[in-house]
C-alpha positions in Angstrom: 68.0 186.2 -32.8 66.9 189.3 -31.6 68.6 192.6 -33.6 69.3 195.8 -32.1 69.9 198.4 -34.7 71.8 201.7 -33.7 72.7 204.9 -35.3 76.5 205.3 -34.9 79.4 207.6 -35.9 83.0 208.9 -34.6 83.2 208.6 -30.9 80.5 205.8 -30.9 81.8 202.7 -29.2 80.6 200.3 -32.3 82.2 203.2 -35.0 85.2 201.2 -35.4 83.6 197.9 -36.2 81.0 199.8 -38.8 84.2 200.8 -40.4 85.5 197.5 -40.4 82.7 196.1 -42.0 82.5 198.7 -44.6 86.1 198.0 -45.5 85.1 194.0 -45.9 82.2 195.2 -47.9 84.6 197.3 -50.2 87.0 193.9 -50.6 84.0 191.9 -51.1 83.7 194.2 -54.5 87.5 193.9 -55.4 88.9 197.0 -53.6 92.0 196.8 -51.6 91.7 196.8 -47.9 92.2 200.3 -46.3 91.0 200.0 -42.8 92.3 203.4 -41.4 91.3 205.5 -44.8 88.0 203.8 -44.7 87.4 205.2 -41.0 88.5 208.5 -41.8 86.4 208.8 -44.9 83.1 207.5 -43.2 83.9 209.5 -40.1 83.9 212.6 -42.3 81.1 212.1 -44.2 79.0 211.4 -40.7 80.5 214.5 -39.1 79.4 216.6 -41.9 75.8 215.1 -42.2 76.2 213.9 -45.6 75.8 210.3 -44.5 74.0 208.0 -41.7 75.7 204.8 -40.6 73.5 202.2 -38.9 74.8 199.0 -37.2 72.8 195.8 -36.2 73.6 192.8 -34.5 72.8 190.9 -30.9 74.0 193.0 -27.9 77.0 194.8 -28.4 78.4 192.9 -32.0 77.9 194.7 -34.9 76.8 191.9 -37.7 75.8 194.4 -40.1 76.2 197.9 -41.4 73.9 200.1 -43.6 75.0 203.7 -44.9 72.4 206.1 -46.2 72.6 209.5 -48.0 69.8 212.0 -47.2 69.3 213.9 -50.6 67.1 217.0 -51.2 64.0 216.5 -53.3 62.8 220.1 -54.9 60.0 218.6 -56.1 58.4 217.3 -53.1 60.1 219.9 -50.7 61.1 216.5 -48.8 64.1 214.4 -49.0 64.9 211.0 -50.3 66.8 208.7 -48.5 69.4 206.3 -50.4 71.0 203.4 -48.9 74.4 203.5 -50.6 75.7 200.1 -48.7 74.4 197.3 -47.1 76.6 194.6 -45.6 76.2 191.6 -43.2 79.2 189.6 -42.1 79.2 186.0 -43.8 78.6 184.5 -40.2 75.6 186.3 -39.9 73.8 186.0 -43.0 70.2 185.0 -43.1 69.9 185.7 -39.7 67.7 188.7 -40.3 70.4 191.3 -39.9 69.5 193.0 -43.3 65.8 192.4 -43.1 66.2 194.5 -39.4 68.5 197.2 -41.1 66.0 197.8 -44.2 63.0 198.1 -41.8 64.8 200.2 -39.0 65.8 202.8 -42.0 62.7 202.4 -43.7 61.0 203.8 -40.5 63.7 206.2 -39.8 63.0 207.6 -43.1 59.1 207.8 -42.9 59.3 209.4 -39.2 61.5 212.4 -40.6 59.2 213.0 -43.4 61.2 211.3 -46.4 59.5 211.1 -49.6 61.2 207.8 -50.8 64.0 205.1 -50.0 65.7 204.1 -52.8 68.8 201.8 -53.1 70.8 200.3 -56.0 72.6 196.7 -56.2 74.1 194.7 -59.3 71.4 193.3 -61.4 73.7 189.8 -61.0 72.8 189.3 -57.4 70.0 187.6 -56.8 70.0 187.2 -53.2 69.9 190.8 -52.8 67.5 191.4 -55.3 65.0 188.9 -53.7 65.8 190.4 -50.2 64.7 194.0 -51.4 61.6 193.0 -53.2 60.6 191.1 -50.3 61.1 194.4 -48.1 58.8 196.2 -50.7 61.7 197.5 -52.9 60.5 197.6 -56.8 62.5 198.1 -59.8 62.5 201.9 -61.4 61.9 201.1 -65.1 61.5 204.2 -66.4 64.5 206.3 -65.0 68.1 205.8 -66.8 70.8 205.4 -64.4 73.7 207.4 -65.7 76.9 208.4 -64.4 80.3 210.1 -65.5 83.6 209.5 -64.2 85.9 212.2 -62.8 
């Protein structure tokens, strides 16, 4: 299958499908369905240049999506690209969609001069960990991930 990757946003013909896949992703992790809210939320982030949304699939069908945040990296005076969400519709898994998205995002980050491309996933997700390792991602052992709920 030939996979086509596109950058999408509000007004793009594939944006609604990207928002629908993002809502499926959320539900996969236990969130309640919220299709309209998800579309508004991701649309606001894309419009304000805080996030990019890439979609993938054959032709005009959207089988996968990936959201990316671009973050300033003061020490290098460049940017870090952070893959926040990567989701492939269950019917299209193991068809190369996720690999194509990862490769495309890595090339886009490289072309724009990013210092690093990072992502995070659940430690108990062996399929994702294997995919990311095959795509060249390595665990970061000397960094502590901390958060504070607000």
